[in-house]
C-alpha positions as CSV (number, residue, x, y, z in Angstrom):
1,M,-25.4,0.4,-21.3
2,T,-23.6,2.2,-24.1
3,V,-20.6,0.9,-26.0
4,Q,-18.3,3.5,-24.6
5,T,-19.3,2.7,-21.0
6,K,-18.8,-1.0,-21.6
7,Q,-15.3,-0.3,-23.0
8,Q,-14.5,1.9,-20.0
9,Q,-15.6,-0.9,-17.7
10,L,-13.5,-3.5,-19.6
11,K,-10.5,-1.2,-19.2
12,E,-11.3,-0.8,-15.5
13,I,-11.4,-4.6,-15.1
14,E,-8.0,-4.9,-16.9
15,Y,-6.5,-2.2,-14.7
16,Q,-7.8,-3.7,-11.4
17,E,-6.6,-7.1,-12.4
18,K,-3.2,-5.7,-12.9
19,M,-3.3,-4.1,-9.5
20,L,-4.5,-7.4,-8.0
21,N,-1.4,-9.0,-9.5
22,N,0.7,-6.3,-7.8
23,L,-1.0,-7.1,-4.5
24,K,-0.1,-10.8,-5.0
25,K,3.6,-9.8,-5.4
26,W,3.5,-7.7,-2.3
27,M,2.0,-10.6,-0.3
28,R,4.7,-12.9,-1.6
29,N,7.4,-10.3,-0.6
30,L,5.9,-9.8,2.8
31,I,5.8,-13.5,3.5
32,I,9.4,-13.8,2.6
33,L,10.2,-10.8,4.8
34,S,8.4,-12.3,7.7
35,S,10.3,-15.5,7.2
36,I,13.6,-13.7,7.2
37,G,12.5,-11.9,10.4
38,V,11.8,-15.2,12.1
39,V,15.1,-16.7,11.0
40,I,17.0,-13.6,12.3
41,A,15.1,-13.7,15.6
42,Y,15.8,-17.4,16.1
43,W,19.5,-17.0,15.2
44,A,20.0,-14.0,17.5
45,L,18.0,-15.0,20.5
46,N,18.7,-18.7,20.6
47,L,22.1,-19.3,19.0
48,Q,24.0,-16.2,20.1
49,K,24.7,-14.6,23.5
50,G,25.0,-10.9,24.5
51,L,23.1,-7.7,24.4
52,P,23.7,-6.8,20.8
53,Y,22.3,-10.1,19.6
54,Q,19.3,-9.7,21.9
55,M,18.6,-6.3,20.2
56,I,19.0,-7.9,16.8
57,G,16.6,-10.7,17.9
58,V,14.0,-8.2,19.0
59,I,14.3,-6.3,15.7
60,G,13.8,-9.7,13.9
61,V,10.6,-10.3,16.0
62,I,9.3,-6.9,15.2
63,L,10.1,-7.3,11.5
64,A,8.2,-10.6,11.4
65,A,5.2,-9.2,13.3
66,V,4.9,-6.1,11.2
67,S,5.3,-8.1,8.0
68,V,2.5,-10.5,9.1
69,V,0.2,-7.6,9.9
70,F,0.9,-6.0,6.5
71,C,0.4,-9.3,4.8
72,A,-3.1,-9.6,6.5
73,V,-4.0,-6.1,5.4
74,T,-2.8,-6.8,1.8
75,G,-4.8,-10.1,1.8
76,L,-7.9,-8.2,2.8
77,A,-7.3,-5.6,0.1
78,F,-6.9,-8.5,-2.4
79,K,-10.1,-10.1,-1.3
80,N,-12.1,-6.8,-1.6
81,G,-10.5,-6.0,-4.9
82,K,-11.3,-9.4,-6.3
83,A,-14.9,-9.0,-5.2
84,N,-15.0,-5.6,-6.9
85,V,-13.8,-7.0,-10.2
86,E,-16.5,-9.7,-10.0
87,K,-19.1,-7.0,-9.5
88,I,-17.9,-5.1,-12.5
89,I,-17.8,-8.3,-14.6
90,H,-21.4,-9.0,-13.5
91,L,-22.5,-5.5,-14.6
92,V,-20.8,-5.8,-18.0
93,E,-22.5,-9.1,-18.8
């Protein structure tokens, strides 16, 4: 392995770790968003009466479900990205 290639791989590791940190932030935000969706759904469906509140409750349930799905996809991307960084580190050593 040449010095230039090793430097490029070290830059790639640094870049991918930065992107993994971004994925962590997205996961945190999606978990918060799903929690907000659950709270809205509970408030609207159980504590309030009337059709407008039922629609708000359904929107809260949908928000929570979509957030959980996106969080799972983001978690899978994080797992695969972390494995990729480990492979690059192994190649550099």
